[in-house]
PDB file as gemmi writes it, atoms N, CA and C in Angstrom:
CRYST1    1.000    1.000    1.000  90.00  90.00  90.00 P 1                      
ATOM      1  N   MET A   1       0.854  -1.179   0.000  1.00  0.00           N  
ATOM      2  CA  MET A   1       0.000   0.000   0.000  1.00  0.00           C  
ATOM      3  C   MET A   1       0.898   1.240   0.000  1.00  0.00           C  
ATOM      4  N   TYR A   2       0.521   2.214  -0.809  1.00  0.00           N  
ATOM      5  CA  TYR A   2       1.254   3.470  -0.894  1.00  0.00           C  
ATOM      6  C   TYR A   2       0.316   4.606  -0.518  1.00  0.00           C  
ATOM      7  N   CYS A   3       0.869   5.641   0.104  1.00  0.00           N  
ATOM      8  CA  CYS A   3       0.047   6.777   0.510  1.00  0.00           C  
ATOM      9  C   CYS A   3       0.766   8.069   0.148  1.00  0.00           C  
ATOM     10  N   ILE A   4       0.118   8.887  -0.654  1.00  0.00           N  
ATOM     11  CA  ILE A   4       0.648  10.200  -1.032  1.00  0.00           C  
ATOM     12  C   ILE A   4      -0.493  11.197  -0.938  1.00  0.00           C  
ATOM     13  N   ASP A   5      -0.229  12.331  -0.307  1.00  0.00           N  
ATOM     14  CA  ASP A   5      -1.241  13.385  -0.135  1.00  0.00           C  
ATOM     15  C   ASP A   5      -2.531  12.837   0.467  1.00  0.00           C  
ATOM     16  N   ASN A   6      -2.385  11.981   1.453  1.00  0.00           N  
ATOM     17  CA  ASN A   6      -3.522  11.372   2.147  1.00  0.00           C  
ATOM     18  C   ASN A   6      -4.409  10.513   1.249  1.00  0.00           C  
ATOM     19  N   LYS A   7      -3.887  10.084   0.119  1.00  0.00           N  
ATOM     20  CA  LYS A   7      -4.611   9.167  -0.762  1.00  0.00           C  
ATOM     21  C   LYS A   7      -3.856   7.846  -0.772  1.00  0.00           C  
ATOM     22  N   GLU A   8      -4.607   6.773  -0.673  1.00  0.00           N  
ATOM     23  CA  GLU A   8      -3.990   5.450  -0.665  1.00  0.00           C  
ATOM     24  C   GLU A   8      -4.045   4.820  -2.058  1.00  0.00           C  
ATOM     25  N   PHE A   9      -2.974   4.131  -2.398  1.00  0.00           N  
ATOM     26  CA  PHE A   9      -2.865   3.444  -3.675  1.00  0.00           C  
ATOM     27  C   PHE A   9      -2.502   1.994  -3.393  1.00  0.00           C  
ATOM     28  N   PRO A  10      -3.225   1.043  -3.972  1.00  0.00           N  
ATOM     29  CA  PRO A  10      -2.984  -0.368  -3.674  1.00  0.00           C  
ATOM     30  C   PRO A  10      -1.662  -0.906  -4.209  1.00  0.00           C  
ATOM     31  N   CYS A  11      -1.107  -0.229  -5.229  1.00  0.00           N  
ATOM     32  CA  CYS A  11       0.157  -0.696  -5.800  1.00  0.00           C  
ATOM     33  C   CYS A  11       0.869   0.471  -6.471  1.00  0.00           C  
ATOM     34  N   SER A  12       2.126   0.256  -6.820  1.00  0.00           N  
ATOM     35  CA  SER A  12       2.905   1.326  -7.444  1.00  0.00           C  
ATOM     36  C   SER A  12       2.374   1.694  -8.830  1.00  0.00           C  
ATOM     37  N   THR A  13       1.760   0.744  -9.523  1.00  0.00           N  
ATOM     38  CA  THR A  13       1.187   1.043 -10.842  1.00  0.00           C  
ATOM     39  C   THR A  13       0.039   2.041 -10.717  1.00  0.00           C  
ATOM     40  N   SER A  14      -0.797   1.853  -9.724  1.00  0.00           N  
ATOM     41  CA  SER A  14      -1.916   2.798  -9.541  1.00  0.00           C  
ATOM     42  C   SER A  14      -1.387   4.178  -9.158  1.00  0.00           C  
ATOM     43  N   LEU A  15      -0.296   4.218  -8.414  1.00  0.00           N  
ATOM     44  CA  LEU A  15       0.327   5.503  -8.069  1.00  0.00           C  
ATOM     45  C   LEU A  15       0.876   6.174  -9.328  1.00  0.00           C  
ATOM     46  N   THR A  16       1.538   5.400 -10.177  1.00  0.00           N  
ATOM     47  CA  THR A  16       2.050   5.935 -11.439  1.00  0.00           C  
ATOM     48  C   THR A  16       0.916   6.505 -12.281  1.00  0.00           C  
ATOM     49  N   MET A  17      -0.187   5.792 -12.360  1.00  0.00           N  
ATOM     50  CA  MET A  17      -1.318   6.246 -13.171  1.00  0.00           C  
ATOM     51  C   MET A  17      -1.963   7.509 -12.603  1.00  0.00           C  
ATOM     52  N   LYS A  18      -1.807   7.748 -11.309  1.00  0.00           N  
ATOM     53  CA  LYS A  18      -2.304   8.999 -10.729  1.00  0.00           C  
ATOM     54  C   LYS A  18      -1.620  10.188 -11.412  1.00  0.00           C  
ATOM     55  N   TYR A  19      -0.338  10.020 -11.728  1.00  0.00           N  
ATOM     56  CA  TYR A  19       0.433  11.102 -12.322  1.00  0.00           C  
ATOM     57  C   TYR A  19       0.310  11.178 -13.846  1.00  0.00           C  
ATOM     58  N   ILE A  20       0.321  10.042 -14.526  1.00  0.00           N  
ATOM     59  CA  ILE A  20       0.353  10.079 -15.993  1.00  0.00           C  
ATOM     60  C   ILE A  20      -0.863   9.442 -16.640  1.00  0.00           C  
ATOM     61  N   GLY A  21      -1.841   9.030 -15.832  1.00  0.00           N  
ATOM     62  CA  GLY A  21      -3.024   8.369 -16.374  1.00  0.00           C  
ATOM     63  C   GLY A  21      -3.935   9.344 -17.107  1.00  0.00           C  
ATOM     64  N   GLY A  22      -4.860   8.780 -17.839  1.00  0.00           N  
ATOM     65  CA  GLY A  22      -5.773   9.596 -18.631  1.00  0.00           C  
ATOM     66  C   GLY A  22      -5.328   9.600 -20.077  1.00  0.00           C  
ATOM     67  N   LYS A  23      -6.161  10.151 -20.904  1.00  0.00           N  
ATOM     68  CA  LYS A  23      -5.923  10.083 -22.343  1.00  0.00           C  
ATOM     69  C   LYS A  23      -4.803  11.007 -22.826  1.00  0.00           C  
ATOM     70  N   TRP A  24      -4.589  12.161 -22.181  1.00  0.00           N  
ATOM     71  CA  TRP A  24      -3.688  13.155 -22.756  1.00  0.00           C  
ATOM     72  C   TRP A  24      -2.470  13.525 -21.924  1.00  0.00           C  
ATOM     73  N   LYS A  25      -2.413  13.164 -20.658  1.00  0.00           N  
ATOM     74  CA  LYS A  25      -1.278  13.576 -19.833  1.00  0.00           C  
ATOM     75  C   LYS A  25       0.049  13.072 -20.374  1.00  0.00           C  
ATOM     76  N   ALA A  26       0.130  11.800 -20.710  1.00  0.00           N  
ATOM     77  CA  ALA A  26       1.376  11.238 -21.230  1.00  0.00           C  
ATOM     78  C   ALA A  26       1.766  11.913 -22.545  1.00  0.00           C  
ATOM     79  N   VAL A  27       0.790  12.174 -23.383  1.00  0.00           N  
ATOM     80  CA  VAL A  27       1.048  12.828 -24.676  1.00  0.00           C  
ATOM     81  C   VAL A  27       1.588  14.234 -24.446  1.00  0.00           C  
ATOM     82  N   ILE A  28       0.986  14.959 -23.531  1.00  0.00           N  
ATOM     83  CA  ILE A  28       1.447  16.313 -23.225  1.00  0.00           C  
ATOM     84  C   ILE A  28       2.874  16.271 -22.689  1.00  0.00           C  
ATOM     85  N   LEU A  29       3.162  15.340 -21.792  1.00  0.00           N  
ATOM     86  CA  LEU A  29       4.514  15.246 -21.233  1.00  0.00           C  
ATOM     87  C   LEU A  29       5.554  14.979 -22.319  1.00  0.00           C  
ATOM     88  N   ILE A  30       5.241  14.079 -23.243  1.00  0.00           N  
ATOM     89  CA  ILE A  30       6.177  13.792 -24.343  1.00  0.00           C  
ATOM     90  C   ILE A  30       6.401  15.041 -25.198  1.00  0.00           C  
ATOM     91  N   HIS A  31       5.347  15.797 -25.448  1.00  0.00           N  
ATOM     92  CA  HIS A  31       5.481  17.022 -26.242  1.00  0.00           C  
ATOM     93  C   HIS A  31       6.274  18.091 -25.497  1.00  0.00           C  
ATOM     94  N   LEU A  32       6.346  17.984 -24.183  1.00  0.00           N  
ATOM     95  CA  LEU A  32       7.078  18.979 -23.401  1.00  0.00           C  
ATOM     96  C   LEU A  32       8.512  18.555 -23.078  1.00  0.00           C  
ATOM     97  N   THR A  33       9.047  17.591 -23.824  1.00  0.00           N  
ATOM     98  CA  THR A  33      10.465  17.267 -23.622  1.00  0.00           C  
ATOM     99  C   THR A  33      11.321  18.477 -23.996  1.00  0.00           C  
ATOM    100  N   GLU A  34      10.740  19.382 -24.765  1.00  0.00           N  
ATOM    101  CA  GLU A  34      11.345  20.683 -25.040  1.00  0.00           C  
ATOM    102  C   GLU A  34      10.381  21.742 -24.536  1.00  0.00           C  
ATOM    103  N   LYS A  35      10.906  22.821 -23.984  1.00  0.00           N  
ATOM    104  CA  LYS A  35      10.077  23.918 -23.492  1.00  0.00           C  
ATOM    105  C   LYS A  35       9.193  24.430 -24.631  1.00  0.00           C  
ATOM    106  N   LYS A  36       7.921  24.659 -24.326  1.00  0.00           N  
ATOM    107  CA  LYS A  36       6.983  25.111 -25.364  1.00  0.00           C  
ATOM    108  C   LYS A  36       6.069  26.214 -24.845  1.00  0.00           C  
ATOM    109  N   ARG A  37       5.714  27.094 -25.749  1.00  0.00           N  
ATOM    110  CA  ARG A  37       4.663  28.067 -25.453  1.00  0.00           C  
ATOM    111  C   ARG A  37       3.325  27.345 -25.566  1.00  0.00           C  
ATOM    112  N   TYR A  38       2.321  27.889 -24.893  1.00  0.00           N  
ATOM    113  CA  TYR A  38       0.997  27.271 -24.942  1.00  0.00           C  
ATOM    114  C   TYR A  38       0.523  27.153 -26.385  1.00  0.00           C  
ATOM    115  N   SER A  39       0.729  28.205 -27.179  1.00  0.00           N  
ATOM    116  CA  SER A  39       0.260  28.185 -28.568  1.00  0.00           C  
ATOM    117  C   SER A  39       0.930  27.078 -29.388  1.00  0.00           C  
ATOM    118  N   GLU A  40       2.192  26.801 -29.131  1.00  0.00           N  
ATOM    119  CA  GLU A  40       2.893  25.719 -29.827  1.00  0.00           C  
ATOM    120  C   GLU A  40       2.294  24.364 -29.447  1.00  0.00           C  
ATOM    121  N   LEU A  41       2.078  24.198 -28.155  1.00  0.00           N  
ATOM    122  CA  LEU A  41       1.488  22.953 -27.665  1.00  0.00           C  
ATOM    123  C   LEU A  41       0.094  22.762 -28.240  1.00  0.00           C  
ATOM    124  N   ARG A  42      -0.660  23.823 -28.282  1.00  0.00           N  
ATOM    125  CA  ARG A  42      -2.030  23.798 -28.819  1.00  0.00           C  
ATOM    126  C   ARG A  42      -2.031  23.342 -30.284  1.00  0.00           C  
ATOM    127  N   LYS A  43      -1.089  23.857 -31.081  1.00  0.00           N  
ATOM    128  CA  LYS A  43      -0.992  23.469 -32.497  1.00  0.00           C  
ATOM    129  C   LYS A  43      -0.632  21.991 -32.641  1.00  0.00           C  
ATOM    130  N   GLU A  44       0.285  21.523 -31.807  1.00  0.00           N  
ATOM    131  CA  GLU A  44       0.709  20.124 -31.879  1.00  0.00           C  
ATOM    132  C   GLU A  44      -0.388  19.163 -31.441  1.00  0.00           C  
ATOM    133  N   LEU A  45      -1.297  19.641 -30.601  1.00  0.00           N  
ATOM    134  CA  LEU A  45      -2.387  18.803 -30.093  1.00  0.00           C  
ATOM    135  C   LEU A  45      -3.728  19.323 -30.603  1.00  0.00           C  
ATOM    136  N   ALA A  46      -3.784  19.595 -31.883  1.00  0.00           N  
ATOM    137  CA  ALA A  46      -4.979  20.195 -32.486  1.00  0.00           C  
ATOM    138  C   ALA A  46      -6.241  19.350 -32.304  1.00  0.00           C  
ATOM    139  N   MET A  47      -6.061  18.043 -32.137  1.00  0.00           N  
ATOM    140  CA  MET A  47      -7.221  17.152 -31.988  1.00  0.00           C  
ATOM    141  C   MET A  47      -7.811  17.186 -30.580  1.00  0.00           C  
ATOM    142  N   VAL A  48      -7.142  17.880 -29.661  1.00  0.00           N  
ATOM    143  CA  VAL A  48      -7.578  17.964 -28.271  1.00  0.00           C  
ATOM    144  C   VAL A  48      -8.210  19.334 -28.038  1.00  0.00           C  
ATOM    145  N   THR A  49      -9.323  19.361 -27.316  1.00  0.00           N  
ATOM    146  CA  THR A  49      -9.976  20.652 -27.066  1.00  0.00           C  
ATOM    147  C   THR A  49      -9.107  21.521 -26.165  1.00  0.00           C  
ATOM    148  N   GLU A  50      -9.266  22.818 -26.297  1.00  0.00           N  
ATOM    149  CA  GLU A  50      -8.524  23.765 -25.467  1.00  0.00           C  
ATOM    150  C   GLU A  50      -8.807  23.540 -23.988  1.00  0.00           C  
ATOM    151  N   ARG A  51     -10.047  23.281 -23.677  1.00  0.00           N  
ATOM    152  CA  ARG A  51     -10.446  23.048 -22.289  1.00  0.00           C  
ATOM    153  C   ARG A  51      -9.715  21.838 -21.707  1.00  0.00           C  
ATOM    154  N   THR A  52      -9.642  20.767 -22.486  1.00  0.00           N  
ATOM    155  CA  THR A  52      -8.970  19.559 -22.026  1.00  0.00           C  
ATOM    156  C   THR A  52      -7.483  19.811 -21.818  1.00  0.00           C  
ATOM    157  N   ILE A  53      -6.842  20.482 -22.767  1.00  0.00           N  
ATOM    158  CA  ILE A  53      -5.415  20.792 -22.620  1.00  0.00           C  
ATOM    159  C   ILE A  53      -5.189  21.624 -21.358  1.00  0.00           C  
ATOM    160  N   SER A  54      -6.005  22.642 -21.161  1.00  0.00           N  
ATOM    161  CA  SER A  54      -5.861  23.502 -19.988  1.00  0.00           C  
ATOM    162  C   SER A  54      -6.018  22.721 -18.686  1.00  0.00           C  
ATOM    163  N   LEU A  55      -7.032  21.858 -18.622  1.00  0.00           N  
ATOM    164  CA  LEU A  55      -7.250  21.061 -17.413  1.00  0.00           C  
ATOM    165  C   LEU A  55      -6.090  20.112 -17.151  1.00  0.00           C  
ATOM    166  N   GLN A  56      -5.606  19.452 -18.201  1.00  0.00           N  
ATOM    167  CA  GLN A  56      -4.505  18.518 -18.040  1.00  0.00           C  
ATOM    168  C   GLN A  56      -3.225  19.239 -17.616  1.00  0.00           C  
ATOM    169  N   LEU A  57      -2.973  20.414 -18.198  1.00  0.00           N  
ATOM    170  CA  LEU A  57      -1.803  21.199 -17.816  1.00  0.00           C  
ATOM    171  C   LEU A  57      -1.877  21.609 -16.346  1.00  0.00           C  
ATOM    172  N   LYS A  58      -3.050  22.006 -15.895  1.00  0.00           N  
ATOM    173  CA  LYS A  58      -3.218  22.394 -14.485  1.00  0.00           C  
ATOM    174  C   LYS A  58      -2.956  21.216 -13.560  1.00  0.00           C  
ATOM    175  N   GLU A  59      -3.447  20.035 -13.934  1.00  0.00           N  
ATOM    176  CA  GLU A  59      -3.225  18.844 -13.110  1.00  0.00           C  
ATOM    177  C   GLU A  59      -1.748  18.456 -13.095  1.00  0.00           C  
ATOM    178  N   LEU A  60      -1.101  18.501 -14.258  1.00  0.00           N  
ATOM    179  CA  LEU A  60       0.318  18.168 -14.331  1.00  0.00           C  
ATOM    180  C   LEU A  60       1.160  19.156 -13.525  1.00  0.00           C  
ATOM    181  N   GLU A  61       0.775  20.416 -13.555  1.00  0.00           N  
ATOM    182  CA  GLU A  61       1.483  21.431 -12.763  1.00  0.00           C  
ATOM    183  C   GLU A  61       1.252  21.201 -11.263  1.00  0.00           C  
ATOM    184  N   ALA A  62       0.016  20.941 -10.888  1.00  0.00           N  
ATOM    185  CA  ALA A  62      -0.310  20.692  -9.479  1.00  0.00           C  
ATOM    186  C   ALA A  62       0.426  19.467  -8.941  1.00  0.00           C  
ATOM    187  N   ASP A  63       0.652  18.469  -9.798  1.00  0.00           N  
ATOM    188  CA  ASP A  63       1.359  17.252  -9.396  1.00  0.00           C  
ATOM    189  C   ASP A  63       2.882  17.411  -9.464  1.00  0.00           C  
ATOM    190  N   GLY A  64       3.347  18.572  -9.907  1.00  0.00           N  
ATOM    191  CA  GLY A  64       4.779  18.846  -9.926  1.00  0.00           C  
ATOM    192  C   GLY A  64       5.538  18.285 -11.108  1.00  0.00           C  
ATOM    193  N   LEU A  65       4.816  17.875 -12.166  1.00  0.00           N  
ATOM    194  CA  LEU A  65       5.475  17.312 -13.346  1.00  0.00           C  
ATOM    195  C   LEU A  65       5.907  18.375 -14.354  1.00  0.00           C  
ATOM    196  N   ILE A  66       5.195  19.484 -14.380  1.00  0.00           N  
ATOM    197  CA  ILE A  66       5.543  20.565 -15.300  1.00  0.00           C  
ATOM    198  C   ILE A  66       5.592  21.889 -14.545  1.00  0.00           C  
ATOM    199  N   LYS A  67       6.294  22.824 -15.161  1.00  0.00           N  
ATOM    200  CA  LYS A  67       6.410  24.173 -14.616  1.00  0.00           C  
ATOM    201  C   LYS A  67       5.807  25.140 -15.628  1.00  0.00           C  
ATOM    202  N   ARG A  68       5.018  26.067 -15.139  1.00  0.00           N  
ATOM    203  CA  ARG A  68       4.388  27.093 -15.979  1.00  0.00           C  
ATOM    204  C   ARG A  68       5.042  28.424 -15.665  1.00  0.00           C  
ATOM    205  N   THR A  69       5.518  29.099 -16.710  1.00  0.00           N  
ATOM    206  CA  THR A  69       6.145  30.405 -16.536  1.00  0.00           C  
ATOM    207  C   THR A  69       5.368  31.423 -17.352  1.00  0.00           C  
ATOM    208  N   VAL A  70       4.963  32.506 -16.697  1.00  0.00           N  
ATOM    209  CA  VAL A  70       4.219  33.572 -17.361  1.00  0.00           C  
ATOM    210  C   VAL A  70       5.144  34.764 -17.527  1.00  0.00           C  
ATOM    211  N   PHE A  71       5.260  35.235 -18.762  1.00  0.00           N  
ATOM    212  CA  PHE A  71       6.033  36.430 -19.068  1.00  0.00           C  
ATOM    213  C   PHE A  71       5.045  37.549 -19.338  1.00  0.00           C  
ATOM    214  N   THR A  72       5.148  38.620 -18.602  1.00  0.00           N  
ATOM    215  CA  THR A  72       4.173  39.710 -18.728  1.00  0.00           C  
ATOM    216  C   THR A  72       4.691  40.819 -19.642  1.00  0.00           C  
ATOM    217  N   THR A  73       5.290  40.418 -20.733  1.00  0.00           N  
ATOM    218  CA  THR A  73       5.729  41.391 -21.724  1.00  0.00           C  
ATOM    219  C   THR A  73       4.507  41.983 -22.392  1.00  0.00           C  
ATOM    220  N   LYS A  74       4.605  43.210 -22.821  1.00  0.00           N  
ATOM    221  CA  LYS A  74       3.453  43.865 -23.453  1.00  0.00           C  
ATOM    222  C   LYS A  74       3.767  44.132 -24.901  1.00  0.00           C  
ATOM    223  N   PRO A  75       2.830  43.930 -25.780  1.00  0.00           N  
ATOM    224  CA  PRO A  75       1.961  42.769 -25.814  1.00  0.00           C  
ATOM    225  C   PRO A  75       2.692  41.603 -26.432  1.00  0.00           C  
ATOM    226  N   PRO A  76       2.239  40.441 -26.485  1.00  0.00           N  
ATOM    227  CA  PRO A  76       1.160  39.840 -25.727  1.00  0.00           C  
ATOM    228  C   PRO A  76       1.709  39.096 -24.510  1.00  0.00           C  
ATOM    229  N   LEU A  77       0.822  38.577 -23.722  1.00  0.00           N  
ATOM    230  CA  LEU A  77       1.187  37.735 -22.591  1.00  0.00           C  
ATOM    231  C   LEU A  77       1.772  36.433 -23.145  1.00  0.00           C  
ATOM    232  N   LYS A  78       2.861  35.984 -22.586  1.00  0.00           N  
ATOM    233  CA  LYS A  78       3.508  34.759 -23.073  1.00  0.00           C  
ATOM    234  C   LYS A  78       3.560  33.752 -21.922  1.00  0.00           C  
ATOM    235  N   VAL A  79       3.115  32.520 -22.193  1.00  0.00           N  
ATOM    236  CA  VAL A  79       3.140  31.451 -21.203  1.00  0.00           C  
ATOM    237  C   VAL A  79       3.930  30.286 -21.776  1.00  0.00           C  
ATOM    238  N   GLU A  80       4.895  29.794 -21.002  1.00  0.00           N  
ATOM    239  CA  GLU A  80       5.686  28.651 -21.419  1.00  0.00           C  
ATOM    240  C   GLU A  80       5.523  27.518 -20.420  1.00  0.00           C  
ATOM    241  N   TYR A  81       5.620  26.305 -20.940  1.00  0.00           N  
ATOM    242  CA  TYR A  81       5.544  25.111 -20.110  1.00  0.00           C  
ATOM    243  C   TYR A  81       6.801  24.295 -20.351  1.00  0.00           C  
ATOM    244  N   GLU A  82       7.298  23.687 -19.266  1.00  0.00           N  
ATOM    245  CA  GLU A  82       8.454  22.799 -19.381  1.00  0.00           C  
ATOM    246  C   GLU A  82       8.370  21.747 -18.292  1.00  0.00           C  
ATOM    247  N   LEU A  83       9.076  20.656 -18.515  1.00  0.00           N  
ATOM    248  CA  LEU A  83       9.115  19.590 -17.528  1.00  0.00           C  
ATOM    249  C   LEU A  83       9.936  20.022 -16.320  1.00  0.00           C  
ATOM    250  N   THR A  84       9.519  19.614 -15.150  1.00  0.00           N  
ATOM    251  CA  THR A  84      10.335  19.774 -13.954  1.00  0.00           C  
ATOM    252  C   THR A  84      11.308  18.595 -13.913  1.00  0.00           C  
ATOM    253  N   ASP A  85      12.220  18.611 -12.953  1.00  0.00           N  
ATOM    254  CA  ASP A  85      13.113  17.468 -12.799  1.00  0.00           C  
ATOM    255  C   ASP A  85      12.299  16.201 -12.534  1.00  0.00           C  
ATOM    256  N   PHE A  86      11.254  16.333 -11.731  1.00  0.00           N  
ATOM    257  CA  PHE A  86      10.375  15.201 -11.454  1.00  0.00           C  
ATOM    258  C   PHE A  86       9.687  14.738 -12.738  1.00  0.00           C  
ATOM    259  N   GLY A  87       9.206  15.666 -13.543  1.00  0.00           N  
ATOM    260  CA  GLY A  87       8.553  15.326 -14.806  1.00  0.00           C  
ATOM    261  C   GLY A  87       9.483  14.606 -15.763  1.00  0.00           C  
ATOM    262  N   LYS A  88      10.750  15.010 -15.762  1.00  0.00           N  
ATOM    263  CA  LYS A  88      11.738  14.363 -16.644  1.00  0.00           C  
ATOM    264  C   LYS A  88      11.934  12.894 -16.304  1.00  0.00           C  
ATOM    265  N   THR A  89      11.684  12.518 -15.048  1.00  0.00           N  
ATOM    266  CA  THR A  89      11.849  11.110 -14.671  1.00  0.00           C  
ATOM    267  C   THR A  89      10.809  10.213 -15.321  1.00  0.00           C  
ATOM    268  N   ALA A  90       9.712  10.786 -15.807  1.00  0.00           N  
ATOM    269  CA  ALA A  90       8.662   9.996 -16.459  1.00  0.00           C  
ATOM    270  C   ALA A  90       8.974   9.706 -17.929  1.00  0.00           C  
ATOM    271  N   ILE A  91       9.884  10.446 -18.537  1.00  0.00           N  
ATOM    272  CA  ILE A  91      10.141  10.326 -19.973  1.00  0.00           C  
ATOM    273  C   ILE A  91      10.641   8.933 -20.378  1.00  0.00           C  
ATOM    274  N   PRO A  92      11.580   8.313 -19.671  1.00  0.00           N  
ATOM    275  CA  PRO A  92      11.976   6.954 -20.079  1.00  0.00           C  
ATOM    276  C   PRO A  92      10.796   5.976 -20.072  1.00  0.00           C  
ATOM    277  N   LEU A  93       9.945   6.087 -19.090  1.00  0.00           N  
ATOM    278  CA  LEU A  93       8.747   5.237 -19.026  1.00  0.00           C  
ATOM    279  C   LEU A  93       7.832   5.509 -20.225  1.00  0.00           C  
ATOM    280  N   LEU A  94       7.608   6.772 -20.530  1.00  0.00           N  
ATOM    281  CA  LEU A  94       6.732   7.138 -21.646  1.00  0.00           C  
ATOM    282  C   LEU A  94       7.334   6.692 -22.980  1.00  0.00           C  
ATOM    283  N   ASN A  95       8.653   6.785 -23.114  1.00  0.00           N  
ATOM    284  CA  ASN A  95       9.305   6.299 -24.340  1.00  0.00           C  
ATOM    285  C   ASN A  95       9.107   4.795 -24.508  1.00  0.00           C  
ATOM    286  N   GLU A  96       9.204   4.051 -23.419  1.00  0.00           N  
ATOM    287  CA  GLU A  96       8.970   2.605 -23.481  1.00  0.00           C  
ATOM    288  C   GLU A  96       7.514   2.306 -23.837  1.00  0.00           C  
ATOM    289  N   MET A  97       6.594   3.084 -23.291  1.00  0.00           N  
ATOM    290  CA  MET A  97       5.179   2.905 -23.636  1.00  0.00           C  
ATOM    291  C   MET A  97       4.960   3.167 -25.117  1.00  0.00           C  
ATOM    292  N   ALA A  98       5.633   4.191 -25.656  1.00  0.00           N  
ATOM    293  CA  ALA A  98       5.504   4.508 -27.082  1.00  0.00           C  
ATOM    294  C   ALA A  98       6.036   3.366 -27.944  1.00  0.00           C  
ATOM    295  N   LYS A  99       7.179   2.789 -27.546  1.00  0.00           N  
ATOM    296  CA  LYS A  99       7.731   1.647 -28.285  1.00  0.00           C  
ATOM    297  C   LYS A  99       6.764   0.471 -28.271  1.00  0.00           C  
ATOM    298  N   TRP A 100       6.201   0.191 -27.116  1.00  0.00           N  
ATOM    299  CA  TRP A 100       5.244  -0.906 -26.983  1.00  0.00           C  
ATOM    300  C   TRP A 100       4.030  -0.664 -27.881  1.00  0.00           C  
ATOM    301  N   GLY A 101       3.533   0.569 -27.890  1.00  0.00           N  
ATOM    302  CA  GLY A 101       2.394   0.900 -28.735  1.00  0.00           C  
ATOM    303  C   GLY A 101       2.702   0.738 -30.213  1.00  0.00           C  
ATOM    304  N   LYS A 102       3.906   1.141 -30.616  1.00  0.00           N  
ATOM    305  CA  LYS A 102       4.302   1.007 -32.024  1.00  0.00           C  
ATOM    306  C   LYS A 102       4.395  -0.466 -32.424  1.00  0.00           C  
ATOM    307  N   VAL A 103       5.015  -1.280 -31.588  1.00  0.00           N  
ATOM    308  CA  VAL A 103       5.125  -2.713 -31.876  1.00  0.00           C  
ATOM    309  C   VAL A 103       3.735  -3.346 -31.938  1.00  0.00           C  
ATOM    310  N   THR A 104       2.880  -2.979 -31.011  1.00  0.00           N  
ATOM    311  CA  THR A 104       1.515  -3.515 -30.996  1.00  0.00           C  
ATOM    312  C   THR A 104       0.775  -3.146 -32.271  1.00  0.00           C  
ATOM    313  N   ALA A 105       0.891  -1.880 -32.688  1.00  0.00           N  
ATOM    314  CA  ALA A 105       0.221  -1.437 -33.917  1.00  0.00           C  
ATOM    315  C   ALA A 105       0.784  -2.167 -35.139  1.00  0.00           C  
ATOM    316  N   GLU A 106       2.109  -2.293 -35.200  1.00  0.00           N  
ATOM    317  CA  GLU A 106       2.725  -2.977 -36.346  1.00  0.00           C  
ATOM    318  C   GLU A 106       2.325  -4.446 -36.390  1.00  0.00           C  
ATOM    319  N   ASN A 107       2.275  -5.085 -35.232  1.00  0.00           N  
ATOM    320  CA  ASN A 107       1.886  -6.503 -35.176  1.00  0.00           C  
ATOM    321  C   ASN A 107       0.435  -6.705 -35.590  1.00  0.00           C  
ATOM    322  N   ASN A 108      -0.370  -5.702 -35.396  1.00  0.00           N  
ATOM    323  CA  ASN A 108      -1.779  -5.792 -35.773  1.00  0.00           C  
ATOM    324  C   ASN A 108      -2.053  -5.139 -37.124  1.00  0.00           C  
ATOM    325  N   LYS A 109      -0.990  -4.714 -37.796  1.00  0.00           N  
ATOM    326  CA  LYS A 109      -1.092  -4.086 -39.122  1.00  0.00           C  
ATOM    327  C   LYS A 109      -2.066  -2.902 -39.121  1.00  0.00           C  
ATOM    328  N   LYS A 110      -2.040  -2.146 -38.059  1.00  0.00           N  
ATOM    329  CA  LYS A 110      -2.952  -1.010 -37.940  1.00  0.00           C  
ATOM    330  C   LYS A 110      -2.178   0.278 -37.711  1.00  0.00           C  
ATOM    331  N   ILE A 111      -1.080   0.433 -38.429  1.00  0.00           N  
ATOM    332  CA  ILE A 111      -0.283   1.641 -38.270  1.00  0.00           C  
ATOM    333  C   ILE A 111      -0.500   2.541 -39.480  1.00  0.00           C  
ATOM    334  N   MET A 112      -0.610   3.817 -39.228  1.00  0.00           N  
ATOM    335  CA  MET A 112      -0.797   4.790 -40.308  1.00  0.00           C  
ATOM    336  C   MET A 112       0.392   5.729 -40.302  1.00  0.00           C  
ATOM    337  N   LYS A 113       0.793   6.148 -41.449  1.00  0.00           N  
ATOM    338  CA  LYS A 113       1.869   7.104 -41.551  1.00  0.00           C  
ATOM    339  C   LYS A 113       1.260   8.505 -41.378  1.00  0.00           C  
ATOM    340  N   THR A 114       1.774   9.240 -40.386  1.00  0.00           N  
ATOM    341  CA  THR A 114       1.283  10.602 -40.134  1.00  0.00           C  
ATOM    342  C   THR A 114       2.465  11.535 -39.932  1.00  0.00           C  
ATOM    343  N   LYS A 115       2.159  12.804 -39.741  1.00  0.00           N  
ATOM    344  CA  LYS A 115       3.186  13.808 -39.518  1.00  0.00           C  
ATOM    345  C   LYS A 115       3.695  13.800 -38.080  1.00  0.00           C  
ATOM    346  N   ILE A 116       2.962  13.199 -37.168  1.00  0.00           N  
ATOM    347  CA  ILE A 116       3.361  13.174 -35.761  1.00  0.00           C  
ATOM    348  C   ILE A 116       4.588  12.295 -35.620  1.00  0.00           C  
ATOM    349  N   SER A 117       5.649  12.822 -35.068  1.00  0.00           N  
ATOM    350  CA  SER A 117       6.895  12.058 -34.983  1.00  0.00           C  
ATOM    351  C   SER A 117       7.430  11.990 -33.553  1.00  0.00           C  
ATOM    352  N   LYS A 118       6.593  12.088 -32.571  1.00  0.00           N  
ATOM    353  CA  LYS A 118       7.054  12.050 -31.168  1.00  0.00           C  
ATOM    354  C   LYS A 118       7.108  10.652 -30.654  1.00  0.00           C  
TER     355      LYS A 118                                                      
END                                                                             
């Protein structure tokens, strides 16, 4: 049993999923291996609604995986996101998940060639 922030997790896998679970968190983290402005991230994740991206970014920031920096230059307001040191520790795991997904897709002959190269 694991306990973080007064929440209990039955195993380490469930704890891991607390941080990177859901449809878009892992994808966002992979896209943030390089520092990005919100607008850049938004373009790369065009299939995701703005509301969903915003909610996921807030959760990732609250969990300490990403850092949000606001530059108050006039005009316009500039917001950048980047991985924290803690967030960077998830990248090897996410890379392995991506490899597994690619092998699974290739084995099932259900892979499509797209512009996404992450």
